[in-house]
C-alpha positions in Angstrom: -11.5 -11.6 14.8 -14.3 -10.8 17.2 -17.7 -12.1 16.3 -19.8 -9.5 14.5 -22.1 -7.4 16.5 -24.6 -5.1 15.0 -25.8 -1.6 15.8 -28.8 -0.3 14.1 -31.5 2.2 15.0 -34.1 2.9 12.4 -36.5 5.8 12.4 -38.1 6.5 9.0 -36.9 9.7 7.4 -38.0 12.1 4.7 -36.1 13.9 2.0 -34.6 12.4 -1.1 -31.0 11.4 -1.7 -31.6 8.2 -3.5 -34.3 8.0 -6.1 -37.7 7.6 -4.4 -38.5 4.6 -6.7 -35.8 2.6 -4.9 -37.7 2.9 -1.6 -41.3 2.4 -2.5 -44.0 4.9 -1.6 -42.7 6.1 1.8 -40.8 9.3 1.3 -39.5 9.2 4.9 -37.3 6.2 4.2 -34.9 8.1 1.9 -32.9 11.2 2.7 -29.4 12.1 3.9 -28.0 12.2 7.4 -25.5 14.8 8.8 -22.9 12.9 10.8 -19.6 13.3 12.7 -17.2 10.8 14.2 -15.6 13.0 16.9 -17.3 14.4 20.0 -19.4 17.4 19.0 -20.5 20.3 21.3 -23.0 19.3 24.0 -26.0 20.8 22.3 -25.5 18.7 19.1 -29.0 17.1 19.4 -30.9 20.4 19.4 -32.9 21.5 16.3 -31.1 24.9 16.0 -27.6 23.4 16.3 -25.4 24.2 13.3 -24.3 21.0 11.6 -23.1 22.6 8.4 -19.6 21.3 8.9 -20.7 17.7 9.4 -20.5 15.2 6.7 -23.5 14.1 4.6 -24.3 10.6 3.6 -27.2 8.1 3.5 -27.9 5.6 6.3 -27.4 3.0 7.6 -23.9 3.3 8.8 -21.6 0.5 9.7 -19.4 -2.4 8.5 -20.7 -4.5 5.7 -20.0 -7.9 7.2 -22.4 -7.2 10.2 -25.3 -9.7 10.1 -28.5 -8.3 8.7 -27.0 -4.9 8.2 -28.0 -2.5 5.4 -24.8 -0.5 5.0 -25.1 2.5 2.7 -22.1 4.3 4.4 -19.0 2.8 6.0 -18.6 3.5 9.7 -15.9 1.7 11.7 -14.9 4.1 14.5 -16.0 3.8 18.1 -18.6 6.6 18.1 -21.0 8.3 15.6 -23.3 11.3 16.1 -26.1 11.7 13.5 -28.7 14.3 12.7 -31.6 14.2 10.3 -34.6 16.4 9.4 -37.9 14.6 9.2 -41.1 16.0 7.8 -44.6 14.7 8.5 -47.8 15.9 6.7 -49.7 13.9 9.3 -48.5 11.9 12.3 -48.2 8.1 12.3 -51.2 6.3 13.9 -48.9 4.3 16.1 -45.5 6.0 16.3 -42.6 3.6 16.8 -38.9 3.0 16.2 -37.6 0.2 14.0 -34.4 -0.6 15.7 -31.4 -2.9 15.5 -28.5 -1.9 17.8 -25.2 -3.0 19.4 -23.8 -1.9 22.6 -25.2 1.6 23.3 -27.4 4.0 21.5 -29.5 7.1 22.4 -32.2 8.6 20.2 -33.4 12.2 20.4 -36.4 13.8 18.8 -36.5 17.6 18.6 -33.8 17.8 21.3 -35.4 15.4 23.8 -34.2 11.9 24.6 -36.9 9.5 23.6 -35.1 6.2 23.7 -32.0 4.6 25.2 -30.6 1.2 24.4 -27.9 -0.8 26.2 -26.1 -3.9 24.9 -26.9 -5.1 21.4 -29.4 -7.1 19.4 -28.9 -9.0 16.2 -32.0 -8.2 14.2 -34.5 -5.4 13.6 -37.3 -4.9 16.1 -40.1 -2.5 16.5 -40.1 -0.4 19.7 -43.3 1.5 20.3 -42.9 5.0 21.7 -44.5 6.0 25.0 -46.9 9.0 25.4 -44.1 11.3 26.5 -42.0 10.5 23.4 -44.9 10.7 21.1 -45.6 14.2 22.4 -42.3 15.3 21.0 -43.4 14.4 17.4 -45.2 17.1 15.4 -46.5 17.7 12.0 -44.1 19.6 9.7 -40.3 19.5 10.3 -38.7 17.4 13.1 -35.1 16.9 14.1 -33.9 13.3 14.7 -30.5 12.9 16.4 -28.7 9.7 17.3 -25.5 8.8 19.1 -24.2 5.3 19.0 -21.1 3.7 20.5 -19.2 0.5 19.5 -16.0 -0.9 20.8 -15.4 -4.0 18.7 -16.6 -6.4 16.0 -19.1 -5.5 13.3 -21.3 -2.5 13.7 -24.3 -0.8 12.2 -26.6 2.2 12.9 -29.6 3.4 10.9 -32.6 5.3 12.2 -36.2 5.7 11.1 -39.7 6.6 12.8 -42.5 4.3 11.6 -46.1 3.5 12.1 -46.1 0.2 14.0 -49.4 -0.7 12.2 -47.6 -0.6 8.8 -43.9 -1.6 9.1 -42.3 -0.9 5.7 -39.8 -3.1 4.0 -36.4 -1.5 4.0 -34.5 -1.1 0.7 -31.2 -3.0 0.1 -28.1 -0.9 -0.3 -26.6 -0.6 -3.8 -23.6 -2.9 -4.5 -20.2 -1.6 -3.7 -18.1 -0.6 -6.7 -15.4 1.6 -5.2 -12.8 0.8 -2.6 -11.7 3.3 0.0 -10.2 6.3 -1.8 -7.2 7.5 0.2 -4.9 10.4 -0.5 -1.9 8.3 0.7 0.8 7.5 -1.8 4.4 6.6 -1.4 7.3 8.6 -2.9 7.8 5.8 -5.4 4.2 5.5 -6.3 4.0 9.2 -7.1 6.7 8.6 -9.8 5.1 5.7 -11.6 4.1 6.1 -15.2 3.0 3.8 -18.0 6.6 4.0 -19.3 8.4 3.1 -16.1 6.1 0.6 -14.4 8.1 -2.4 -13.3 10.7 -2.5 -16.1 13.1 -4.8 -14.4 13.7 -8.4 -15.5 11.2 -10.3 -13.3 13.0 -13.6 -12.8 16.5 -13.0 -11.4 17.3 -16.7 -10.7 17.0 -17.5 -14.4 17.9 -14.6 -16.7 18.0 -14.3 -20.5 19.2 -11.3 -22.4 16.3 -11.0 -24.8 12.8 -10.3 -23.4 9.8 -8.0 -24.0 8.1 -6.2 -21.1 4.3 -5.9 -21.6 3.6 -3.7 -18.6 2.0 -0.4 -19.3 -1.5 0.7 -20.3 -3.9 -2.0 -21.4 -7.6 -1.7 -22.3 -10.1 -3.1 -19.7 -13.8 -3.8 -19.3 -16.0 -5.5 -16.7 -18.9 -7.8 -17.7 -21.2 -10.3 -16.1 -19.5 -13.5 -15.0 -20.6 -15.5 -18.0 -20.3 -12.5 -20.4 -18.6 -12.7 -23.7 -15.6 -10.6 -24.8 -16.6 -7.0 -24.6 -17.4 -5.1 -27.8 -16.2 -1.9 -26.2 -13.5 -1.2 -23.7 -14.1 1.1 -20.6 -10.7 2.7 -20.6 -7.1 2.1 -19.7 -5.7 0.1 -16.7 -2.0 0.3 -15.8 -0.5 -3.2 -15.7 0.9 -4.6 -13.4 -1.4 -2.9 -10.8 -4.6 -4.5 -9.7 -8.0 -3.1 -10.6 -8.7 -1.9 -7.1 -5.4 0.0 -6.6 -4.7 3.7 -7.0 -1.8 3.0 -9.4 -4.1 1.0 -11.8 -5.8 4.3 -12.7 -9.2 2.6 -12.2 -9.9 1.9 -8.5 -13.0 -0.3 -9.1 -14.1 -3.3 -7.0 -14.6 -6.5 -8.9 -17.7 -8.3 -7.6 -17.8 -12.1 -7.4 -20.4 -12.2 -10.1 -18.3 -10.1 -12.5 -15.5 -10.8 -14.9 -12.5 -8.5 -15.6 -11.2 -8.3 -19.2 -7.8 -7.0 -20.5 -6.8 -6.2 -24.0 -3.6 -5.0 -25.7 -1.5 -5.6 -28.9 2.2 -6.2 -29.5 4.4 -6.3 -32.5 6.6 -9.0 -33.8 9.2 -8.1 -36.5 9.3 -11.8 -37.5 8.1 -15.2 -36.4 10.2 -16.7 -33.6 12.9 -19.2 -34.6 12.2 -21.3 -31.5 9.2 -20.8 -29.1 7.5 -17.7 -27.8 6.4 -17.7 -24.2 3.8 -15.4 -22.7 4.7 -15.1 -19.0 2.6 -13.8 -16.1 4.2 -13.3 -12.7 0.8 -13.3 -11.0 -2.9 -12.9 -11.8 -5.6 -13.0 -9.1 -7.3 -15.4 -9.3 -8.5 -17.5 -12.3 -7.9 -16.5 -15.9 -8.1 -17.6 -19.6 -5.9 -16.0 -22.2 -6.4 -15.6 -26.0 -3.8 -14.6 -28.5 -5.2 -13.6 -31.9 -8.6 -15.1 -30.9 -6.9 -18.5 -30.1 -7.2 -19.7 -26.5 -3.6 -20.4 -25.3 -4.3 -21.5 -21.8 -6.1 -21.2 -18.4 -4.7 -20.8 -14.9 -6.1 -21.0 -11.4 -4.2 -19.5 -8.4 -3.6 -15.8 -7.7 -0.1 -15.8 -6.3 2.3 -17.8 -8.6 4.0 -17.2 -11.9 2.9 -19.2 -15.0 3.5 -19.3 -18.7 1.8 -20.2 -22.0 3.5 -21.3 -25.2 2.0 -19.0 -27.8 4.2 -20.0 -30.7 1.4 -21.3 -32.9 -0.9 -18.4 -32.1 1.4 -15.5 -33.0 2.2 -14.0 -36.3 4.6 -11.5 -37.8 3.3 -8.0 -37.4 0.5 -6.9 -34.9 -0.7 -9.5 -32.4 -3.6 -9.2 -29.9 -3.9 -10.5 -26.3 -7.2 -10.8 -24.5 -7.5 -12.0 -20.9 -10.6 -12.9 -18.9 -10.2 -12.9 -15.1 -12.5 -14.2 -12.4 -12.0 -13.5 -8.7 -14.6 -14.4 -6.1 -12.3 -13.7 -3.1 -14.1 -16.2 -0.9 -14.3 -19.7 0.7 -11.3 -21.9 0.0 -9.8 -19.6 -2.6 -6.3 -18.7 -1.3 -6.5 -15.0 -0.8 -4.4 -14.1 2.2 -5.5 -10.8 3.8 -8.0 -9.9 1.1 -11.6 -9.6 2.0 -14.8 -8.5 0.3 -15.6 -6.4 3.5 -12.2 -5.1 4.6 -11.7 -3.9 8.2 -9.5 -4.6 11.1 -6.9 -7.2 10.1 -8.5 -7.7 6.7 -7.7 -5.5 3.6 -9.0 -4.4 0.3 -9.6 -7.1 -2.3 -7.2 -7.4 -5.2 -8.2 -8.6 -8.7 -6.5 -9.2 -12.0 -3.0 -8.8 -13.1 -0.8 -7.7 -10.2 2.7 -8.6 -11.3 4.7 -8.2 -14.5 3.5 -9.6 -17.9 6.3 -10.4 -20.4 7.3 -12.2 -23.6 10.4 -14.3 -24.0 11.7 -16.2 -27.1 13.4 -19.5 -26.3 14.8 -22.5 -28.2 12.9 -25.7 -28.4 15.3 -27.1 -25.8 15.6 -24.6 -23.1 16.0 -24.3 -19.3 12.7 -24.0 -17.5 14.0 -24.2 -13.9 17.3 -24.6 -12.0 17.9 -26.4 -8.7 21.1 -25.9 -6.7 22.2 -28.3 -3.9 25.3 -27.1 -2.0 27.5 -28.6 0.6 29.1 -26.0 2.9 31.8 -28.4 4.1 33.1 -29.7 0.7 32.2 -26.7 -1.5 30.4 -29.0 -3.9 27.4 -27.7 -5.8 25.0 -29.9 -7.8 23.2 -28.1 -10.6 20.0 -29.8 -11.9 18.1 -28.4 -14.8 14.4 -28.8 -15.6 14.1 -28.5 -19.4 11.5 -27.9 -22.0 12.4 -30.2 -24.7 15.2 -32.8 -24.3 19.0 -32.8 -24.4 20.5 -35.2 -26.9 23.3 -37.5 -25.7 25.9 -35.4 -27.6 24.6 -32.1 -26.2 27.0 -30.3 -23.8 25.9 -28.6 -20.5 28.5 -26.0 -19.3 28.3 -24.4 -15.9 30.7 -21.5 -15.0 30.7 -20.2 -11.4 32.1 -16.7 -10.7 32.9 -14.8 -7.6 32.8 -11.2 -8.8 35.1 -11.1 -11.9 36.9 -14.3 -11.0 35.9 -17.7 -12.3 36.1 -20.1 -9.3 34.6 -23.3 -10.7 33.5 -25.0 -13.9 31.5 -28.1 -14.7 30.5 -29.9 -17.9 28.0 -32.7 -18.5 26.2 -34.5 -21.3 22.9 -34.2 -19.5 20.8 -31.9 -17.3 22.9 -32.4 -14.1 26.4 -31.0 -13.5 28.6 -30.8 -10.5 31.1 -28.0 -9.6 33.4 -27.5 -6.7 34.4 -24.2 -5.1 37.5 -24.2 -3.0 37.1 -22.6 0.5 33.5 -21.5 -0.2 32.3 -18.2 1.3 29.1 -18.9 3.3 25.9 -16.9 3.1 24.6 -15.2 6.2 22.8 -12.0 7.2 26.2 -10.6 8.2 27.9 -11.7 4.9 25.3 -12.5 2.2 27.7 -13.9 -0.3 26.3 -15.0 -3.7 28.1 -16.8 -6.5 27.1 -15.9 -10.1 26.5 -18.8 -12.5 26.5 -18.9 -16.3 24.7 -21.9 -17.8 24.9 -22.9 -21.5 23.5 -25.8 -23.5 25.3 -26.5 -26.8 24.5 -28.8 -29.7 27.1 -29.4 -32.4 28.9 -26.3 -31.5 25.8 -24.1 -31.6 24.3 -22.4 -28.6 20.8 -23.7 -27.7 20.3 -21.8 -24.5 22.2 -19.4 -22.3 21.0 -18.3 -18.8 22.4 -16.4 -15.9 21.7 -17.4 -12.3 23.3 -17.4 -8.8 23.5 -19.6 -5.7 24.8 -19.5 -2.2 26.5 -21.9 0.2 24.4 -22.0 3.4 22.8 -24.6 5.6 19.7 -24.2 7.7 19.3 -26.3 10.8 18.6 -26.7 14.5 20.5 -28.0 17.5 20.3 -28.0 21.3 22.1 -25.5 23.4 23.9 -26.1 26.7 20.6 -25.9 28.6 19.0 -28.5 26.4 16.8 -26.0 24.5 16.3 -26.3 20.8 17.8 -23.4 18.9 18.0 -22.3 15.2 21.3 -22.6 13.4 22.7 -21.2 10.2 25.9 -22.9 8.8 26.1 -24.9 12.1 26.1 -21.7 14.2 23.3 -20.6 16.6 21.3 -17.6 15.3 18.2 -16.0 17.0 15.7 -15.1 14.3 14.5 -11.5 14.8 12.1 -10.1 12.3 8.9 -8.2 11.6 5.6 -9.6 10.5 5.5 -8.1 7.0 2.2 -7.9 5.1 3.7 -6.5 1.9 0.8 -4.1 1.3 1.1 -0.6 -0.1 -1.4 2.3 -0.2 -0.9 2.9 -3.9 -0.4 -0.6 -5.3 -2.1 -2.7 -2.6 -0.5 -6.1 -3.1 1.9 -4.7 -5.8 4.8 -2.7 -4.5 5.0 0.6 -6.5 8.5 -0.2 -7.7 11.5 -2.5 -7.4 13.3 0.4 -5.7 10.6 0.6 -3.0 11.1 -3.0 -2.1 14.8 -2.6 -1.8 14.4 0.5 0.4 12.2 -1.3 2.8 14.4 -4.4 3.1 17.4 -2.1 3.6 15.6 -0.1 6.3 14.8 -3.3 8.2 18.4 -4.3 8.0 19.5 -1.0 9.4 16.9 -1.4 12.2 18.6 -4.5 13.4 16.3 -7.2 11.9 17.9 -10.3 10.4 14.7 -12.0 9.3 11.3 -11.1 7.7 8.2 -13.2 8.2 6.4 -12.7 4.9 2.8 -13.0 6.0 0.5 -15.0 3.8 1.6 -13.3 0.7 4.0 -14.3 -2.2 6.1 -11.3 -3.3 7.5 -10.6 -6.7 10.5 -12.8 -7.3 12.8 -9.8 -7.3 11.9 -9.3 -3.6 13.5 -12.6 -2.6 16.5 -11.8 -4.8 17.0 -8.6 -2.9 16.7 -10.5 0.4 19.3 -12.9 -1.0 21.8 -10.2 -1.9 21.2 -8.0 1.1 21.3 -10.8 3.7 17.7 -10.9 5.1 16.3 -14.3 6.1 12.7 -15.0 5.2 10.0 -17.1 6.8 7.6 -17.7 4.0 3.9 -18.3 4.7 1.6 -20.2 2.4 -1.2 -17.9 1.3 -4.3 -18.7 3.3 -8.0 -19.3 2.8 -10.8 -18.7 5.3 -12.5 -22.0 5.8 -11.4 -22.5 9.4 -11.7 -24.8 12.3 -12.1 -23.5 15.8 -8.8 -21.7 16.8 -7.5 -23.7 19.8 -3.8 -22.7 19.6 -1.8 -25.2 21.8 -4.8 -27.1 23.2 -4.6 -30.8 22.9 -7.0 -32.6 20.5 -7.2 -29.6 18.1 -10.0 -29.4 15.5 -9.5 -29.2 11.7 -11.6 -27.7 8.9 -13.3 -30.1 6.6 -12.1 -29.5 3.0 -13.3 -31.5 0.0 -10.7 -33.5 -1.9 -10.9 -31.0 -4.7 -10.4 -28.0 -2.4 -7.4 -29.7 -0.8 -6.0 -30.6 -4.2 -6.0 -27.0 -5.2 -4.4 -26.0 -1.9 -1.6 -28.4 -2.4 -1.1 -27.5 -6.0 -0.6 -23.8 -5.0 1.6 -24.8 -2.1 3.8 -26.9 -4.3 3.9 -24.2 -6.9 5.1 -21.6 -4.3 7.9 -23.9 -3.1 8.9 -24.7 -6.6 9.0 -21.0 -7.6 10.9 -19.9 -4.5 13.1 -22.7 -3.4 16.0 -21.3 -5.3 16.4 -18.4 -2.8 18.9 -18.9 0.0 17.2 -16.2 2.1 14.1 -18.4 2.6 14.8 -20.5 5.7 11.3 -21.6 6.9 8.1 -22.6 5.2 4.8 -22.0 7.2 1.8 -23.9 5.8 -0.8 -22.4 8.1 -1.4 -19.3 10.2 -3.8 -19.1 13.2 -5.9 -22.0 12.0 -6.9 -20.1 8.8 -7.9 -22.8 6.4 -6.1 -25.4 8.5 -7.0 -28.9 7.5 -5.2 -32.3 7.2 -2.4 -30.8 9.2 -0.3 -33.9 9.7 -0.5 -34.9 6.1 0.4 -31.4 4.9 3.2 -31.1 7.4 4.7 -34.5 6.5 4.5 -33.6 2.9 6.3 -30.3 3.5 9.1 -32.0 5.5 9.7 -34.4 2.7 9.3 -31.9 -0.1 12.1 -29.6 1.2 14.5 -31.1 3.8 16.9 -28.2 3.4 14.5 -25.9 5.3 12.6 -26.0 8.6 8.8 -26.4 8.7 6.7 -24.2 11.0 3.4 -26.1 10.6 1.0 -23.6 12.1 2.2 -20.1 13.2 0.0 -19.3 16.2 -2.4 -21.9 14.9 -3.7 -25.2 16.1 -0.5 -27.1 17.1 0.1 -30.6 15.7 3.3 -32.5 16.3 4.8 -32.3 12.9 7.7 -30.3 11.4 10.2 -28.5 13.5 8.6 -25.5 15.4 6.0 -24.8 18.0 4.8 -21.2 17.4 2.8 -19.0 19.8 1.2 -15.6 19.2 0.6 -13.2 22.1 -0.4 -9.6 22.1 0.6 -7.0 22.9 3.6 -8.2 25.0 5.2 -11.6 24.2 4.9 -14.7 26.2 5.0 -18.5 25.8 3.1 -21.4 27.5 6.1 -23.6 28.1 5.5 -27.3 28.3 8.8 -29.2 28.6 7.4 -32.6 27.7 5.0 -31.7 24.9 7.4 -29.5 23.0 10.6 -31.4 23.8 11.2 -32.1 20.1 10.4 -28.6 18.8 12.0 -25.3 18.4 10.0 -22.7 20.4 9.2 -19.3 18.8 7.0 -16.3 19.4 5.6 -16.0 15.9 3.7 -12.7 16.6 3.6 -10.1 19.3 3.6 -6.4 19.8 1.3 -4.6 17.4 1.7 -1.4 19.3 -0.2 1.3 17.5 0.6 5.0 17.0 -1.5 7.2 14.6 0.4 9.8 12.6 -1.9 12.6 11.4 -1.7 13.1 7.7 -0.5 9.6 7.1 -3.6 7.6 7.9 -5.3 5.5 5.2 -8.7 6.8 6.4 -8.8 9.1 9.5 -12.6 8.5 9.9 -12.3 4.7 10.6 -11.3 2.9 13.7 -7.5 3.1 13.4 -6.3 0.6 16.0 -3.3 -1.2 17.6 -3.2 -4.1 20.0 -3.7 -3.2 23.6 -5.3 0.2 22.8 -3.6 3.3 21.6 -1.0 5.1 23.8 -1.5 8.7 24.9 1.7 10.0 23.2 4.8 9.0 21.2 6.8 8.4 24.4 4.3 5.9 25.7 4.3 4.2 22.3 8.1 3.8 22.5 8.0 2.6 26.1 5.5 -0.1 25.2 7.9 -1.3 22.4 10.9 -1.3 24.8 8.9 -3.3 27.4 8.0 -5.9 24.7 11.6 -6.3 23.8 12.7 -6.6 27.4 10.2 -9.5 27.8 11.4 -11.1 24.6 15.0 -11.0 25.8 13.8 -12.8 29.0 12.0 -15.4 26.9 15.2 -15.9 24.9 17.0 -16.8 28.1 14.3 -19.4 28.7 14.7 -21.1 25.4 12.7 -19.0 22.9 14.6 -19.2 19.6 12.9 -16.5 17.5 10.5 -13.5 17.8 8.3 -11.8 15.2 7.2 -8.2 15.9 3.9 -6.9 14.4 4.7 -5.2 12.1 6.7 -3.4 9.4 4.2 -0.8 8.4 0.7 0.5 9.1 -1.8 -1.2 6.7 -5.2 0.4 6.1 -6.9 0.6 9.5 -4.0 -1.1 11.3 -1.7 1.6 12.7 0.8 -0.8 14.4 3.6 -0.4 12.0 7.1 0.8 12.7 6.6 2.9 9.5 3.4 4.7 8.3 1.5 3.1 5.5 3.0 5.5 3.0 6.5 4.8 4.3 7.1 8.5 4.9 7.3 8.6 8.7 9.6 6.4 10.8 8.0 6.0 14.2 11.2 4.9 15.9 14.5 5.6 14.1 16.3 2.6 12.7 19.5 3.2 14.7 17.4 3.4 17.9 15.6 0.2 17.1 18.9 -1.6 16.4 20.2 -0.5 19.8 17.1 -1.5 21.7 17.0 -5.0 20.1 20.7 -5.7 20.0 20.6 -8.2 22.9 18.3 -10.4 20.8 20.7 -11.1 18.0 23.8 -11.3 20.2 24.8 -14.9 20.8 
């Protein structure tokens, strides 16, 4: 991110858009501007120019993270032209401009240029008008016109004419309550209803036949942070879509000083014979849950599934659930691409329930988790259960492994660990993603305690040296070049939540058809079904840890890198969420690499975190810091370079590491009618091409360079990115997934040399 620059010209106005009481006694402070973001006719600054087709909004204009800015209206494009009518009953004693500007700005009064500013400043200043400029000012109606240009970073413009002898205090803008409202929606999002919202079983790696989906319309309300349970509800919110999303039906921003509440009821025909679990696939960020006015648990962390045992709180008949959610979206909170002030590479914040909520009845002794360890040489698989409750010595664990309709292995044990052996095992790979189905049962005295379905695969992730002495990536002892897109996992209708299971499947399938064999899942944890589809479709995954923004200086591959200083408590929460992510996802054969850090975002205690990760999961490779501050731990040295790929080879320093280009490309192409917000700065790396042919040529050149890098020892490449996201228009697909910028079959042909060994 560039450092924030500010653009602000202030000349006090008259008129009234916002109540006058909000601005004190000076009527010239309030009032709307007419503005346009594309080059107007040359006479745009003249009083008699017709601006009736221009947009109307209050100033100032800019991006909200700009220091000292008072943003009433979002402006993030390169240029803005503004017009405003002023009215003076008497002229100021000492006419002046109050100005705060960035890069370039011109101010006109009644059609005459009265001030011009180059460069930028970072705070308001008073600029007295000279005699010639003062002569343009008159009693009665005046026309103020302003043009401002900005090329990068934060920005702000707001214009007012003041009396330098009595500089007024400017009002603060009202708090934001609404995210960007975009017409974009995917074909799947347009089909979502309260009845069909995410009806699939959410945990494919451990399935039971009886469960209750609690997605659908819930009641919601927003209170102060420390507020008590609301006495009234504001309306309905569609779970599992976040408060800010289109599909939630609300589209309301949750401020850090507010709490979001949920409420619904459910029916139980009778009390559970065993235990009743209330499961949440993800709630952002911190929550407490009550069932029938009894607190059943709290959870911190916005990206991982969790459960509460509500057996003692439920009753036969109607039951009530109430949830309180807090979400500051700041500091060391793991939030990924969310930001309170979204722009550029940062996106709209997400708050509350954003994945499936469901009930499940289980026995007192039941499977909580399953771990499979497989040996591709012997065909042996070790099945280890994590249990709620304990198995007795006489209890029987049965494991039945099937390949389609054929049983290929069985194993029994009198404890939570069983071994099975598959003869001539079929190995998992992107070309042949073979999965074995598993039925697991626990019996006691001939009675069934628990029965779950699962699956596993035989595959082995590794690295080795090629004939030139370069480290390469391997799968099942064979070399494989990892070729994938950077994938943000954002949607215009659901934000972090895909609109449907079908939508996720379509996107993974399209990437397969386009020739990719890997996806870098970028600082987001997807619904568990996403990884299941990658497993069955044959798509490798590099899984990032979700990041926070408490950063050191970004020094990339420089020696003696810096680290951010996190408190022990902050680090403990980071590690708790990292462990929870690995625990939740380590079942999936598609995941081949864990990435703790990205571009120094939240990077701290790197060696400690990397050594922990290597020990925690020796079956996968560790990419300690993708594009970030390199430390010699894990398996990979990862470099980011835009727009075309490159790598700063250092034979001695990286002799023990696999070399990869973890991000490159980002070539942008805007598609009219498919932009999140056509009035913002929609951008791609390296500037935007003049036409679609130039866009394609840039992509082809990037691939040509990556092929050259492969011949020099680069083992993987990650192209930015799968889709456009909000103001980023560097996707291979538009944000709504309705326009393919380069056909899949053409992409596959262009990139074929990358995946050919």
